[in-house]
C-alpha positions as CSV (number, residue, x, y, z in Angstrom):
1,X,-65.2,60.6,260.9
2,X,-67.8,59.7,258.4
3,X,-67.0,57.3,255.5
4,X,-68.7,55.3,252.8
5,X,-68.0,52.4,250.5
6,X,-69.1,53.0,246.9
7,X,-69.1,50.8,243.9
8,X,-68.0,52.1,240.5
9,X,-66.4,50.5,237.5
10,X,-66.9,47.0,239.0
11,X,-64.8,47.8,242.0
12,X,-65.4,49.0,245.6
13,X,-63.8,52.1,247.1
14,X,-63.6,53.3,250.7
15,X,-64.1,57.1,250.6
16,X,-64.1,60.0,253.1
17,X,-64.7,63.7,252.5
18,X,-61.9,65.6,250.8
19,X,-60.1,62.3,249.8
20,X,-58.8,61.7,246.3
21,X,-59.2,58.4,244.6
22,X,-58.3,56.9,241.2
23,X,-61.2,55.0,239.6
24,X,-61.9,53.4,236.2
25,X,-62.4,56.0,233.4
26,X,-65.6,57.9,233.5
27,X,-67.0,59.7,230.4
28,X,-67.1,63.1,232.2
29,X,-65.1,66.3,231.5
30,X,-62.5,67.6,234.0
31,X,-64.0,69.9,236.6
32,X,-67.5,68.3,236.4
33,X,-69.5,67.0,239.3
34,X,-70.2,63.3,239.6
35,X,-72.8,61.6,241.9
36,X,-72.3,58.0,243.0
37,X,-75.6,56.5,244.0
38,X,-74.4,52.9,244.5
39,X,-73.4,53.2,248.1
40,X,-72.8,49.8,249.9
41,X,-72.0,51.0,253.4
42,X,-72.2,54.3,255.2
43,X,-71.0,55.4,258.7
44,X,-71.3,58.7,260.5
45,X,-69.3,60.4,263.2
46,X,-71.4,58.9,266.0
47,X,-70.5,55.3,265.0
48,X,-73.8,54.4,263.4
49,X,-73.2,52.1,260.5
50,X,-75.8,51.5,257.7
51,X,-75.3,48.4,255.5
52,X,-77.2,48.1,252.2
53,X,-78.8,45.1,250.6
54,X,-77.0,45.5,248.2
55,X,-77.3,49.4,248.0
56,X,-78.5,52.0,250.5
57,X,-81.5,54.1,249.4
58,X,-81.4,57.9,249.6
59,X,-77.6,57.9,250.2
60,X,-75.2,59.4,247.7
61,X,-71.6,60.6,247.4
62,X,-70.7,63.7,245.3
63,X,-67.3,64.1,243.8
64,X,-65.5,66.5,241.4
65,X,-63.4,65.2,238.5
66,X,-59.8,66.4,238.9
67,X,-58.1,64.8,235.9
68,X,-58.5,62.3,233.1
69,X,-55.2,60.6,232.3
70,X,-53.4,57.3,231.8
71,X,-51.5,55.2,234.3
72,X,-47.8,54.2,233.9
73,X,-47.0,51.8,231.2
74,X,-47.0,48.1,232.1
75,X,-45.0,45.8,229.9
76,X,-45.1,42.1,229.3
77,X,-43.9,39.4,227.0
78,X,-45.6,36.6,225.2
79,X,-43.1,33.7,224.6
80,X,-43.6,30.3,222.9
81,X,-40.7,28.0,223.9
82,X,-40.4,25.5,221.1
83,X,-40.6,28.0,218.3
84,X,-38.8,30.7,220.1
85,X,-41.4,33.3,219.2
86,X,-41.2,36.3,221.5
87,X,-43.4,39.4,221.4
88,X,-43.2,42.3,223.8
89,X,-46.3,44.4,224.6
90,X,-47.2,47.4,226.6
91,X,-50.4,48.8,228.1
92,X,-51.5,52.1,229.7
93,X,-54.8,52.0,231.5
94,X,-57.1,55.0,231.4
95,X,-58.3,56.3,234.8
96,X,-60.1,59.2,236.3
97,X,-59.0,60.9,239.5
98,X,-61.8,62.4,241.6
99,X,-62.0,64.3,244.9
100,X,-64.9,63.5,247.2
101,X,-66.9,66.7,248.0
102,X,-69.7,65.5,250.3
103,X,-71.3,62.4,251.7
104,X,-75.1,62.6,252.1
105,X,-75.8,60.0,254.8
């Protein structure tokens, strides 16, 4: 079982082939191919683990964009106790769902 740890959008993700992950929004159309070159760690089927300092050279992960959408709405309230001001707000975060096609280790 080969896997890799990639960095995108300021976060790190553990990925395997044919896995689907939700990442921060990328400016790419649906169905397009994306290559992640910032690979922090890679392991192959034999148990060999390569650790980058900070990134591995000549290692990349290719993915296909499945959908660009928004997450469920998160609501919150700002409240000021002495003046009794209350304001409700909501937020929907944009994200991109990708499917990992291949790991080039």
